[in-house]
C-alpha positions as CSV (number, residue, x, y, z in Angstrom):
1,M,17.8,-60.5,-114.3
2,A,17.5,-60.2,-110.5
3,S,19.3,-56.8,-110.4
4,I,17.1,-55.6,-113.3
5,R,14.0,-56.4,-111.4
6,I,15.2,-54.7,-108.2
7,L,16.1,-51.5,-109.9
8,F,12.7,-51.5,-111.6
9,L,10.9,-52.0,-108.3
10,L,12.9,-49.4,-106.6
11,G,12.4,-46.9,-109.3
12,A,8.7,-47.5,-109.9
13,L,7.8,-48.2,-106.2
14,C,4.6,-49.8,-107.4
15,V,3.7,-53.4,-107.7
16,T,0.8,-52.7,-110.2
17,S,3.0,-52.2,-113.3
18,T,2.3,-54.4,-116.5
19,W,6.1,-54.9,-116.8
20,A,7.2,-58.6,-116.2
21,A,10.5,-60.5,-116.5
22,P,10.6,-63.4,-118.8
23,G,9.5,-66.6,-117.0
24,D,7.1,-64.8,-114.7
25,T,4.0,-66.4,-116.3
26,A,5.8,-69.8,-116.2
27,V,6.2,-69.3,-112.5
28,Q,2.6,-68.6,-111.7
29,Q,1.7,-71.7,-113.7
30,A,4.3,-73.7,-111.8
31,Q,2.8,-72.5,-108.4
32,R,-0.8,-73.3,-109.5
33,A,0.3,-76.8,-110.5
34,F,2.1,-77.1,-107.1
35,E,-1.0,-76.1,-105.2
36,T,-3.2,-78.6,-107.2
37,R,-0.6,-81.2,-106.9
38,K,-0.3,-81.7,-110.7
39,L,3.4,-82.9,-111.2
40,V,3.2,-83.3,-115.0
41,E,1.8,-79.6,-115.4
42,L,4.5,-78.4,-112.8
43,E,7.3,-80.0,-114.9
44,H,6.0,-78.6,-118.1
45,A,5.9,-75.1,-116.6
46,A,9.3,-75.4,-115.0
47,R,10.9,-75.9,-118.4
48,N,10.0,-72.3,-119.2
49,V,11.5,-70.7,-116.3
50,P,15.0,-69.4,-117.0
51,A,17.7,-70.6,-114.5
52,G,18.6,-67.0,-113.7
53,H,15.0,-66.1,-112.7
54,V,14.8,-64.9,-109.1
55,L,12.1,-67.5,-108.3
56,F,13.9,-70.4,-110.1
57,P,14.8,-71.8,-106.7
58,Y,11.0,-71.9,-105.9
59,V,10.2,-73.9,-108.9
60,E,12.9,-76.3,-107.9
61,Y,11.6,-76.5,-104.5
62,W,8.0,-77.2,-105.7
63,R,9.3,-79.9,-107.9
64,L,11.3,-81.6,-105.2
65,T,8.3,-81.2,-102.7
66,L,5.8,-82.8,-105.1
67,S,8.1,-85.6,-106.5
68,S,7.7,-89.1,-105.1
69,G,10.8,-90.0,-103.4
70,P,13.1,-87.4,-105.0
71,G,16.2,-89.1,-103.3
72,D,18.2,-88.0,-100.4
73,S,21.0,-86.8,-102.6
74,R,18.9,-84.4,-104.5
75,I,17.5,-82.9,-101.4
76,A,21.0,-82.6,-99.9
77,D,22.2,-80.8,-103.1
78,F,19.2,-78.4,-102.9
79,L,20.0,-77.6,-99.2
80,A,23.7,-77.0,-100.0
81,R,22.8,-74.6,-102.7
82,Y,20.3,-72.4,-100.8
83,P,21.6,-72.6,-97.1
84,G,19.5,-70.7,-94.5
85,S,16.5,-70.0,-97.0
86,R,12.9,-70.5,-96.1
87,M,12.6,-73.1,-98.8
88,A,15.5,-75.1,-97.2
89,E,14.0,-75.0,-93.8
90,S,10.7,-76.3,-95.1
91,L,12.3,-79.0,-97.4
92,R,14.6,-80.0,-94.6
93,G,11.6,-80.4,-92.1
94,D,9.9,-82.7,-94.7
95,W,13.1,-84.7,-95.3
96,L,13.7,-85.3,-91.6
97,K,10.2,-86.7,-91.2
98,S,10.9,-89.0,-94.1
99,L,14.1,-90.1,-92.5
100,G,12.4,-90.6,-89.2
101,A,9.6,-92.7,-90.9
102,R,12.4,-94.8,-92.4
103,Q,14.3,-95.0,-89.1
104,A,17.4,-93.7,-90.9
105,W,18.6,-92.5,-87.5
106,A,22.2,-91.8,-88.3
107,M,21.3,-89.4,-91.1
108,Y,18.5,-87.9,-88.9
109,L,20.8,-87.0,-86.2
110,A,23.4,-85.5,-88.6
111,E,20.7,-83.3,-90.3
112,Y,18.4,-82.5,-87.2
113,P,20.6,-79.8,-85.6
114,R,20.3,-77.7,-88.7
115,L,16.6,-77.4,-88.5
116,N,15.7,-74.0,-87.0
117,R,12.1,-74.6,-86.0
118,P,11.5,-78.4,-85.1
119,D,7.8,-79.3,-84.4
120,Y,6.6,-82.1,-82.1
121,A,7.0,-84.8,-84.7
122,H,10.8,-83.6,-85.3
123,Q,11.5,-83.7,-81.6
124,C,10.0,-87.1,-81.1
125,Y,11.9,-88.6,-83.9
126,A,15.1,-86.9,-82.5
127,H,14.5,-88.6,-79.2
128,R,13.9,-91.9,-80.8
129,A,17.0,-91.7,-82.9
130,E,19.1,-90.9,-79.6
131,W,17.5,-94.0,-78.0
132,A,18.3,-96.1,-81.1
133,Q,21.8,-94.9,-81.0
134,G,22.2,-96.1,-77.4
135,N,21.9,-92.5,-75.8
136,R,19.4,-93.2,-72.8
137,A,20.7,-90.3,-70.7
138,A,18.8,-87.6,-72.7
139,Q,15.6,-89.4,-72.4
140,R,14.4,-87.6,-69.4
141,E,14.0,-84.4,-71.5
142,A,11.6,-86.4,-73.7
143,V,9.1,-86.8,-70.9
144,S,8.2,-83.2,-71.1
145,L,6.7,-83.9,-74.5
146,W,4.1,-86.2,-72.8
147,F,2.4,-83.5,-70.6
148,S,0.1,-82.1,-73.4
149,G,-3.7,-82.1,-73.6
150,R,-3.5,-82.1,-77.5
151,D,-3.2,-85.0,-79.8
152,M,0.3,-85.6,-80.6
153,P,1.8,-86.8,-83.8
154,S,2.0,-90.5,-84.6
155,A,5.8,-90.1,-84.5
156,C,5.5,-89.7,-80.8
157,T,3.5,-92.9,-79.9
158,P,6.5,-95.3,-80.1
159,L,8.6,-92.9,-78.0
160,F,5.9,-92.6,-75.3
161,E,5.6,-96.4,-75.3
162,Q,9.4,-96.7,-74.8
163,L,9.2,-94.2,-72.0
164,I,6.4,-95.9,-70.2
165,E,8.1,-99.3,-70.5
166,A,11.3,-97.9,-69.1
167,G,9.4,-96.4,-66.2
168,L,10.4,-92.9,-67.1
169,I,6.6,-92.1,-67.5
170,R,4.9,-93.2,-64.4
171,E,1.3,-93.8,-63.7
172,D,0.8,-90.4,-62.0
173,D,2.1,-88.9,-65.3
174,I,-0.5,-90.7,-67.2
175,W,-3.3,-89.6,-65.0
176,S,-1.9,-86.0,-65.4
177,R,-2.1,-86.2,-69.2
178,L,-5.5,-87.6,-69.0
179,R,-6.7,-84.7,-66.8
180,L,-4.9,-82.2,-69.3
181,A,-6.6,-83.7,-72.3
182,L,-10.1,-83.5,-70.7
183,E,-9.4,-79.8,-69.4
184,A,-8.5,-79.1,-73.1
185,G,-11.7,-80.6,-74.3
186,N,-10.1,-83.6,-76.0
187,P,-11.8,-86.6,-74.7
188,G,-10.6,-88.7,-77.7
189,V,-7.1,-88.0,-76.5
190,A,-8.0,-88.8,-72.9
191,R,-9.5,-92.2,-74.1
192,I,-6.2,-93.0,-75.8
193,V,-4.1,-92.0,-72.9
194,A,-6.4,-94.1,-70.6
195,N,-5.2,-97.2,-72.3
196,A,-1.9,-97.0,-70.5
197,L,-3.6,-97.2,-67.2
198,P,-4.5,-100.4,-65.1
199,D,-7.7,-102.0,-66.0
200,A,-9.3,-101.6,-62.7
201,Q,-8.9,-97.8,-62.8
202,R,-9.5,-97.2,-66.5
203,P,-13.0,-95.5,-67.2
204,D,-15.2,-97.2,-69.9
205,S,-14.1,-95.8,-73.3
206,A,-17.7,-95.4,-74.4
207,L,-18.3,-93.0,-71.5
208,F,-15.9,-90.4,-73.1
209,D,-18.2,-89.9,-76.1
210,L,-21.3,-90.0,-74.0
211,A,-20.0,-87.4,-71.6
212,S,-19.3,-85.0,-74.5
213,R,-22.9,-85.7,-76.0
214,D,-25.1,-85.7,-72.9
215,P,-23.2,-84.7,-69.7
216,S,-26.2,-84.6,-67.6
217,R,-27.0,-88.3,-68.4
218,V,-23.6,-89.5,-67.3
219,L,-23.8,-87.8,-63.9
220,N,-27.5,-88.6,-63.2
221,A,-27.9,-92.2,-64.4
222,R,-27.4,-94.8,-61.9
223,D,-24.4,-97.0,-62.1
224,T,-22.9,-95.0,-64.9
225,L,-19.9,-93.8,-63.0
226,D,-18.2,-95.7,-60.1
227,P,-17.0,-93.1,-57.6
228,G,-14.4,-95.6,-56.2
229,R,-12.5,-95.6,-59.5
230,R,-10.1,-92.7,-60.1
231,G,-10.8,-92.8,-63.9
232,D,-14.6,-92.4,-63.3
233,R,-14.0,-89.4,-60.9
234,E,-11.7,-87.8,-63.5
235,L,-14.6,-88.2,-66.0
236,A,-17.0,-86.7,-63.5
237,L,-14.9,-83.6,-63.1
238,Y,-14.9,-83.2,-66.9
239,V,-18.6,-83.6,-67.0
240,L,-19.0,-80.9,-64.2
241,D,-16.9,-78.6,-66.5
242,L,-19.2,-79.2,-69.5
243,L,-22.2,-78.4,-67.2
244,A,-20.5,-75.4,-66.0
245,K,-19.9,-74.2,-69.2
246,R,-23.7,-73.9,-70.1
247,D,-25.1,-73.3,-66.8
248,S,-23.7,-72.6,-63.2
249,S,-26.9,-73.5,-61.3
250,E,-27.1,-77.0,-63.0
251,A,-23.3,-77.5,-62.4
252,E,-23.5,-76.5,-58.8
253,R,-26.4,-78.9,-58.0
254,A,-24.4,-81.7,-59.6
255,L,-21.2,-80.9,-57.8
256,R,-23.0,-80.8,-54.4
257,K,-24.3,-84.4,-55.1
258,W,-20.8,-85.7,-56.2
259,E,-18.8,-83.6,-53.5
260,P,-18.9,-86.6,-51.0
261,H,-17.3,-88.9,-53.4
262,F,-14.5,-86.6,-54.3
263,S,-11.1,-86.3,-52.5
264,E,-10.3,-82.7,-51.1
265,E,-8.2,-82.0,-54.0
266,E,-10.7,-83.1,-56.5
267,Q,-13.4,-80.9,-54.8
268,R,-11.3,-78.0,-55.1
269,I,-10.5,-78.6,-58.7
270,A,-14.2,-78.9,-59.4
271,W,-15.0,-75.6,-57.6
272,A,-12.3,-73.9,-59.7
273,R,-13.8,-75.1,-63.0
274,L,-17.2,-73.8,-62.0
275,A,-15.8,-70.5,-60.8
276,T,-13.8,-69.9,-64.0
277,W,-17.0,-70.4,-66.3
278,A,-19.0,-68.3,-63.8
279,A,-16.4,-65.5,-64.1
280,R,-16.5,-65.7,-67.8
281,R,-20.3,-65.0,-67.7
282,H,-19.6,-62.4,-65.1
283,E,-21.6,-64.0,-62.4
284,A,-21.1,-62.6,-58.9
285,I,-20.9,-66.1,-57.4
286,A,-17.6,-66.7,-59.1
287,L,-15.5,-65.0,-56.4
288,S,-16.8,-67.2,-53.5
289,W,-16.3,-70.3,-55.6
290,F,-12.8,-69.2,-56.5
291,Q,-12.2,-68.8,-52.6
292,R,-13.5,-72.2,-52.0
293,A,-11.2,-73.7,-54.5
294,G,-8.1,-71.8,-53.2
295,K,-5.1,-71.0,-55.2
296,A,-3.3,-74.3,-55.0
297,A,-6.2,-76.0,-56.9
298,T,-6.3,-73.5,-59.7
299,N,-4.2,-73.1,-62.8
300,D,-2.8,-69.8,-64.2
301,F,-5.6,-69.6,-66.6
302,Q,-8.1,-69.9,-63.8
303,R,-6.4,-67.3,-61.7
304,E,-6.4,-64.9,-64.7
305,W,-10.3,-65.2,-64.5
306,W,-10.1,-64.9,-60.7
307,V,-8.4,-61.5,-61.2
308,R,-11.0,-60.4,-63.8
309,A,-13.7,-61.3,-61.5
310,A,-12.1,-59.4,-58.7
311,L,-11.6,-56.4,-61.0
312,R,-15.4,-56.2,-61.8
313,A,-16.0,-56.4,-58.0
314,R,-13.5,-53.7,-57.3
315,D,-11.8,-56.2,-54.8
316,W,-8.3,-55.0,-55.2
317,Q,-6.8,-57.1,-52.4
318,T,-8.0,-60.2,-54.2
319,V,-6.5,-58.9,-57.5
320,R,-3.1,-58.5,-55.9
321,H,-3.1,-61.7,-54.0
322,T,-4.2,-63.7,-57.0
323,I,-1.7,-62.0,-59.3
324,E,1.2,-62.7,-56.9
325,S,0.2,-66.4,-56.8
326,M,0.5,-66.9,-60.6
327,D,3.7,-68.6,-62.1
328,K,6.4,-66.0,-62.5
329,S,6.5,-66.3,-66.3
330,V,2.7,-65.2,-66.2
331,Q,3.2,-62.5,-63.8
332,T,5.8,-60.7,-65.9
333,Q,3.2,-60.3,-68.8
334,A,2.3,-56.6,-69.3
335,V,-1.2,-57.0,-68.5
336,W,-0.7,-58.4,-64.8
337,R,2.1,-56.0,-64.2
338,Y,-0.2,-53.2,-64.9
339,W,-3.1,-54.7,-62.8
340,L,-0.7,-55.5,-59.9
341,A,0.5,-51.9,-59.9
342,R,-3.1,-50.7,-59.9
343,A,-3.8,-53.1,-56.9
344,L,-0.9,-51.7,-55.0
345,Q,-1.8,-48.2,-55.8
346,A,-5.3,-48.8,-54.5
347,A,-3.8,-50.1,-51.3
348,G,-1.9,-46.8,-50.9
349,R,1.5,-48.3,-51.8
350,R,2.4,-45.6,-54.4
351,S,6.1,-46.1,-54.5
352,A,5.7,-49.9,-55.0
353,A,3.1,-49.2,-57.8
354,N,5.4,-46.7,-59.5
355,A,8.3,-49.1,-59.5
356,I,6.1,-51.4,-61.8
357,F,4.6,-48.5,-63.7
358,L,7.8,-46.7,-64.7
359,P,9.5,-49.6,-66.8
360,L,6.1,-50.6,-68.1
361,S,5.6,-47.0,-69.4
362,G,8.6,-47.4,-71.8
363,E,6.8,-50.3,-73.7
364,H,4.8,-49.3,-76.8
365,H,1.5,-50.9,-76.3
366,Y,-2.0,-50.5,-74.5
367,Y,-0.5,-51.2,-71.0
368,G,2.4,-49.1,-71.7
369,Q,0.3,-46.1,-72.5
370,L,-2.0,-46.6,-69.3
371,A,1.2,-47.0,-67.2
372,Q,2.4,-43.7,-68.6
373,E,-0.6,-41.9,-67.7
374,E,-0.6,-43.3,-64.1
375,L,2.8,-41.7,-63.7
376,G,1.7,-38.4,-65.0
377,P,3.4,-35.9,-67.3
378,V,6.8,-36.4,-65.8
379,A,7.9,-39.6,-67.2
380,Q,9.3,-39.9,-70.7
381,A,10.5,-38.0,-73.7
382,P,8.3,-38.0,-76.8
383,S,8.8,-40.7,-79.3
384,I,11.5,-40.3,-81.8
385,N,11.0,-41.6,-85.5
386,V,14.2,-43.1,-86.8
387,K,14.1,-43.0,-90.7
388,A,16.0,-45.4,-92.8
389,G,18.2,-44.0,-95.4
390,G,18.0,-44.7,-99.1
391,N,21.3,-46.8,-99.2
392,E,19.9,-49.0,-96.3
393,V,16.7,-49.6,-98.2
394,D,18.8,-50.3,-101.4
395,A,20.8,-52.9,-99.5
396,V,18.0,-54.8,-98.0
397,A,16.1,-54.8,-101.3
398,R,19.3,-56.7,-102.8
399,L,19.2,-59.6,-100.1
400,P,18.3,-62.9,-101.9
401,G,15.2,-63.6,-99.5
402,I,13.8,-60.1,-99.7
403,E,14.4,-60.2,-103.5
404,R,12.4,-63.4,-103.8
405,A,9.7,-62.0,-101.4
406,M,9.2,-59.0,-103.6
407,A,9.1,-61.0,-106.7
408,L,6.5,-63.3,-105.2
409,Y,4.4,-60.3,-104.1
410,E,4.7,-58.7,-107.6
411,L,3.2,-61.9,-109.1
412,G,0.3,-62.0,-106.8
413,L,1.6,-64.9,-104.7
414,R,0.8,-63.3,-101.5
415,Q,1.0,-66.3,-99.0
416,D,4.5,-67.3,-100.3
417,A,5.6,-63.7,-100.3
418,N,4.6,-63.1,-96.7
419,Q,6.2,-66.4,-95.6
420,E,9.3,-65.6,-97.5
421,W,9.5,-62.0,-96.0
422,N,9.0,-63.1,-92.6
423,W,11.6,-65.7,-92.7
424,S,14.1,-63.3,-94.3
425,I,13.7,-60.6,-91.6
426,R,13.7,-62.9,-88.6
427,E,17.2,-62.1,-87.5
428,F,17.5,-58.5,-88.9
429,S,18.9,-55.6,-86.9
430,D,16.7,-52.7,-86.0
431,S,18.1,-50.7,-88.8
432,Q,17.6,-53.4,-91.3
433,L,14.1,-53.9,-90.2
434,L,13.3,-50.2,-90.5
435,A,14.8,-50.3,-94.1
436,S,12.7,-53.3,-94.8
437,A,9.6,-51.6,-93.5
438,E,10.3,-48.6,-95.6
439,L,10.8,-50.7,-98.7
440,A,7.4,-52.5,-98.1
441,R,5.8,-49.1,-97.6
442,R,7.1,-48.0,-101.0
443,M,5.7,-51.1,-102.6
444,K,2.4,-50.4,-100.9
445,W,2.7,-53.7,-99.2
446,Y,1.3,-52.2,-96.1
447,D,0.8,-55.2,-93.9
448,R,4.5,-56.3,-94.1
449,A,5.5,-52.6,-93.6
450,I,3.6,-52.5,-90.3
451,N,4.4,-55.9,-89.1
452,T,8.1,-55.3,-89.8
453,A,8.4,-51.9,-88.1
454,E,6.6,-53.5,-85.2
455,R,9.6,-55.9,-84.5
456,T,12.2,-53.2,-83.7
457,R,13.5,-53.3,-80.1
458,N,15.4,-50.0,-79.6
459,L,15.0,-47.9,-82.8
460,H,11.4,-47.1,-83.8
461,D,9.5,-45.3,-86.6
462,F,5.9,-44.9,-85.5
463,E,4.9,-43.4,-88.9
464,L,5.8,-46.9,-90.3
465,R,4.1,-48.6,-87.5
466,F,1.1,-46.6,-87.9
467,L,0.6,-46.0,-91.7
468,A,-2.2,-43.9,-92.8
469,P,-3.1,-44.8,-96.5
470,Y,-6.5,-43.8,-97.8
471,R,-6.3,-40.8,-95.7
472,E,-8.7,-38.6,-97.6
473,L,-11.3,-41.5,-97.9
474,A,-11.1,-42.0,-94.1
475,Q,-11.3,-38.2,-93.2
476,K,-14.4,-37.8,-95.3
477,A,-16.1,-40.9,-93.9
478,A,-15.3,-39.8,-90.3
479,R,-16.4,-36.2,-91.0
480,D,-19.6,-37.6,-92.6
481,N,-20.4,-39.7,-89.6
482,D,-19.2,-37.3,-86.9
483,I,-16.7,-39.8,-85.4
484,D,-13.0,-39.7,-84.6
485,E,-10.7,-40.1,-87.6
486,A,-7.9,-41.6,-85.3
487,W,-10.6,-44.2,-84.2
488,V,-11.5,-45.2,-87.7
489,F,-7.8,-45.7,-88.5
490,G,-7.2,-47.5,-85.3
491,L,-9.9,-50.0,-86.2
492,M,-9.0,-50.3,-89.8
493,R,-5.3,-51.2,-89.0
494,Q,-6.4,-53.8,-86.7
495,E,-9.1,-55.2,-89.2
496,S,-7.0,-55.4,-92.3
497,R,-3.6,-53.8,-91.9
498,F,-4.9,-51.9,-95.0
499,I,-5.1,-54.9,-97.3
500,N,-8.0,-53.8,-99.3
501,V,-8.6,-57.3,-100.7
502,A,-8.5,-58.9,-97.2
503,R,-11.2,-61.6,-96.7
504,S,-11.8,-63.3,-93.5
505,S,-12.8,-67.1,-92.9
506,V,-16.3,-66.1,-92.3
507,G,-16.6,-63.8,-95.4
508,A,-15.8,-60.3,-93.9
509,S,-14.1,-58.3,-96.6
510,G,-12.2,-55.2,-97.4
511,L,-10.3,-52.6,-95.3
512,M,-12.9,-52.6,-92.4
513,Q,-13.9,-56.3,-92.8
514,I,-17.6,-56.0,-93.5
515,M,-19.9,-59.0,-93.5
516,P,-22.0,-59.3,-96.8
517,A,-25.3,-59.1,-94.8
518,T,-24.2,-56.1,-93.0
519,A,-23.0,-54.5,-96.3
520,R,-26.5,-55.0,-97.8
521,W,-28.1,-53.7,-94.6
522,I,-25.9,-50.5,-94.7
523,A,-26.6,-50.1,-98.5
524,Q,-30.3,-50.1,-97.8
525,R,-30.0,-47.5,-94.9
526,L,-28.0,-45.3,-97.2
527,G,-30.3,-45.6,-100.0
528,I,-27.9,-47.1,-102.4
529,K,-29.5,-49.0,-105.4
530,G,-28.3,-52.1,-107.0
531,F,-25.7,-52.7,-104.4
532,R,-23.4,-55.7,-104.8
533,P,-21.1,-57.2,-102.0
534,Q,-18.3,-57.2,-104.4
535,E,-18.2,-53.4,-104.0
536,M,-16.7,-54.0,-100.5
537,Q,-13.3,-54.4,-102.3
538,D,-13.4,-50.8,-103.4
539,P,-11.7,-48.8,-100.6
540,A,-14.0,-45.7,-100.9
541,R,-17.1,-47.8,-100.5
542,N,-15.7,-50.1,-97.7
543,I,-14.5,-47.2,-95.6
544,Q,-17.9,-45.2,-96.1
545,F,-19.8,-48.4,-94.9
546,G,-17.4,-49.3,-92.1
547,A,-17.6,-45.7,-90.6
548,Y,-21.3,-45.6,-90.9
549,Y,-21.7,-49.0,-89.0
550,L,-19.2,-47.8,-86.4
551,K,-21.2,-44.7,-85.8
552,H,-24.4,-46.8,-85.7
553,V,-23.2,-49.0,-83.0
554,Q,-21.8,-46.2,-81.0
555,T,-25.1,-44.3,-81.1
556,T,-26.8,-47.5,-80.1
557,L,-24.6,-48.2,-77.2
558,D,-24.7,-44.9,-75.4
559,D,-22.0,-43.3,-77.4
560,S,-19.2,-45.5,-75.9
561,P,-16.4,-46.0,-78.2
562,V,-15.3,-49.0,-76.1
563,L,-18.7,-50.6,-76.5
564,A,-18.9,-49.8,-80.1
565,T,-15.4,-51.3,-80.7
566,A,-16.4,-54.6,-78.9
567,A,-19.8,-54.7,-80.8
568,Y,-17.8,-54.2,-84.1
569,N,-15.9,-57.4,-83.6
570,A,-18.4,-59.5,-81.5
571,G,-21.9,-58.1,-82.0
572,P,-23.9,-55.3,-80.2
573,S,-26.0,-57.8,-78.1
574,R,-22.8,-59.3,-76.5
575,A,-21.2,-55.9,-76.0
576,Q,-24.5,-55.1,-74.1
577,R,-24.4,-58.2,-72.1
578,W,-21.0,-57.8,-70.9
579,R,-21.9,-54.6,-69.2
580,D,-22.6,-54.5,-65.4
581,S,-25.6,-53.2,-63.4
582,R,-23.5,-50.2,-62.4
583,P,-21.0,-47.9,-64.2
584,M,-17.6,-49.4,-64.8
585,E,-14.2,-48.3,-65.6
586,A,-13.8,-49.2,-69.2
587,A,-10.4,-50.7,-68.8
588,V,-12.0,-53.1,-66.4
589,Y,-14.8,-53.9,-68.9
590,I,-12.2,-54.5,-71.5
591,E,-10.2,-56.8,-69.4
592,S,-13.2,-58.9,-68.6
593,I,-14.6,-59.4,-72.0
594,P,-15.0,-63.2,-72.3
595,F,-13.6,-63.7,-75.8
596,T,-9.8,-63.5,-76.1
597,E,-9.9,-62.2,-79.6
598,T,-12.3,-59.5,-78.9
599,R,-10.5,-58.6,-75.6
600,D,-7.2,-58.0,-77.4
601,Y,-9.0,-56.5,-80.5
602,V,-10.5,-53.6,-78.4
603,K,-7.3,-53.1,-76.5
604,K,-5.2,-52.8,-79.8
605,V,-7.9,-50.6,-81.6
606,M,-8.0,-48.1,-78.7
607,S,-4.3,-48.0,-78.4
608,N,-3.9,-47.6,-82.3
609,A,-6.2,-44.6,-81.9
610,M,-3.8,-42.9,-79.6
611,Y,-0.9,-43.2,-81.9
612,Y,-3.0,-42.0,-84.8
613,A,-4.3,-39.1,-82.9
614,A,-0.7,-38.1,-82.1
615,R,0.2,-38.6,-85.8
616,F,-2.6,-36.5,-87.0
617,G,-1.7,-33.6,-84.6
618,Q,-5.1,-33.9,-82.7
619,P,-5.4,-32.3,-79.2
620,S,-3.8,-34.5,-76.6
621,V,-6.3,-36.8,-74.8
622,L,-5.5,-39.4,-72.2
623,L,-6.0,-43.1,-73.2
624,K,-8.2,-43.3,-70.0
625,D,-10.3,-40.4,-71.1
626,R,-10.6,-42.0,-74.5
627,L,-11.9,-45.2,-72.9
628,G,-14.1,-43.5,-70.5
629,T,-16.6,-45.1,-68.3
630,V,-19.0,-47.9,-69.6
631,P,-22.6,-47.0,-68.5
632,P,-24.7,-49.6,-66.7
633,R,-26.4,-52.4,-68.7
634,K,-29.7,-51.4,-70.4
635,A,-33.0,-52.6,-69.2
636,P,-34.2,-56.0,-70.5
637,G,-36.6,-54.4,-72.7
638,A,-34.0,-52.2,-74.5
639,Q,-31.7,-55.0,-76.0
640,V,-29.6,-54.4,-79.0
641,S,-29.7,-56.8,-82.0
642,D,-26.5,-58.2,-83.5
643,A,-28.3,-59.6,-86.5
644,E,-25.8,-57.7,-88.9
645,V,-22.2,-57.7,-87.4
646,P,-19.0,-56.9,-89.6
647,G,-16.0,-58.9,-89.0
648,E,-15.6,-62.2,-87.0
649,E,-17.3,-63.0,-83.8
650,G,-14.5,-63.5,-81.3
C-alpha cells in the first residue's frame, strides 16, 4: 500500500486529489481523538486502520501516548520496531520522564543515551540517576544547569538541593542566579532562589511582587528596602531596570538617590541597564551611560545595544571597541563581523576590513550580500543552481519518514507532517536535501521546499530557496500599485512561505498575513462591497490587498521601502518613531530597530527581494541602493497612524 501511495503522489504531483487509501478516514478520526484525549474513540478508530497503512505506526504511537501506564515492555517494543523515528524520539522522551519520576535509575541510564534531544528535565534526571548510582565525579557538570534565569522543571529541584548541600553550588552562585532571574523579568523564580540564601540577606518575598506592580513605591517608600542587605540591593537594581524600561529620566533620578548605597560594581550594573533601555528608545544619553558603566559591567546583550547606539551616532571607534569586547562566540555572528569590518573600514584599515568581508561575502544572507558589495564587482562567481535528478527525488520519496510526512500532509495533518518531515531530513546530505525540497515543490508544499533547500551547506538551488508561486497574481498586483514585484515576493515569502491558509496567533491571514481590520479598511478604500474577512484565504484577493497596503505605507513614509517594510510588520507610527532627526543610512536604521522580530523581518524581506530580482531578470541593483537612506523624522504634527496594521506587531 505504501508503494502505491508513493507512485500516486509522484505521478500526480498534487495533494488535492480525491483519491484516498483504505484507512485514511480512520487515521484522521484517530488523530482527532488523540488531540481531544478521547481514548475510547481512538481505540475504535484504530481498529479500522490496516496494519499495512503507512501511518499505522502513528496510530500505535497515539494509543501508547494516551494510554494510562502502557507498560515499559510495550514501549520498548515500539522503540525497537521504529528505531530512529520521530515517534520513537517523542515516546522515548516521555518514557524517560516516567522512569525518572519513578526513580528507576538503572533503566533510565540504559535508555537515556538513545535520546537525541534531551530537555532540561531529562538532563536533571540523568544527573540524579548518576548521583544515585554513586557517580559523584560528573556532578560538577550539573552545576551549569543552575545558571538560568528561567523557571526550571520540577525534576531539577532535588538535583539543585543535592548540589547545594554538597557545596557544589555556593552562596555566590545563588546570588548569580537570583540576578539572572531578575534580569530575565522572572521575580517568581528569584523569590524561590532566594530561599536558599541566609535569612539575614534574603529580601522579603512580598517585595518581589510589589516591585513588579509598583516599582516607584518600592524605591521611594521609607524603610521598604535596607541598603545594607545584599538581597535588597539586588531588588533595587531590578526596580531601576523596570523604571528604565518606561522612562529614562525617572530611572536616572532614582539611581542618583541610590548610587551612594551601591558598591562600585552595582553602580556600573545599574548604569548599564539604564543605558540599554535608553539605547532601545534611541536616546542620545545612552552612549554616555554605557561609558559610565564600562564594558566589564555589561553583558553581551547590552553591548549589542551599545554598538547600535554608536552606529546611530556614527561613532565608529566605539562600534569597533565594543564589538571587540564581546564574547568570541558573539563576535563570530554575521551581524557583528559585518559591522566590525565597517568600523575598520571607517578607520582607514581597508585590508583588515576586507579580510572580514571576503569570507562573509560567500554566505547567502543579508550580511553576505552587503559584504559582497563592499568588496566591489571582483569577488565571487555567480550562484550556481544544482538540480536534483528524478532518481534522487524518487529515492527520497521512498524513505519511511518522508513517506509518512507526505501521507500526513495529504490528509491535512499539517503540524504532524511538518514535524515528521523536519525530523526525517535532519541528517540529510546536500543532495538529499535538494531532492527533498524538489519533492515538496512538486507537492506544492512550499514552506517545506523552501526551508529544506535553505539547509544545504555547499550545494544550492536558489530557485527552490526562492520559489515564486502565484507569479501572475503578484505581477498584476505589483503593476497595479506601481511597486517592485521582487519586493512583494520578498515580503510574501517572509510572511507566509506561500501557505495561503496561514494564520497567525493574532489573526493575520493568508499569503501576505493581513489583519481583519486592515482587510476591511482596504476593501473600503478599494470600493469593494460586501467584503468578508474569509476572502483573505483567496490568494488573488490577499495579494491584491497586501500590495495595496504596502504601497500605501510606502507613500505615507516618504517612499522608503525600508520604512514601509518595518511599518508592514510593526505599524507605521513605530516605523516613523524609529527615525532620526537627520538622514540615516538605512542599514543603520534597520540594525537599531528595537523589536527583534521586526529587525530580522526587515533584513530578510530586503535580502529576499535581491534574490527575487535576480531570479526575475531585473536590472542589477545593489542592496545598499535598494535600502537607500532613511529620511529625517517627520514633524510632530505629521504623525502616521498605525490603527490598521497587517501582520504581527514585533
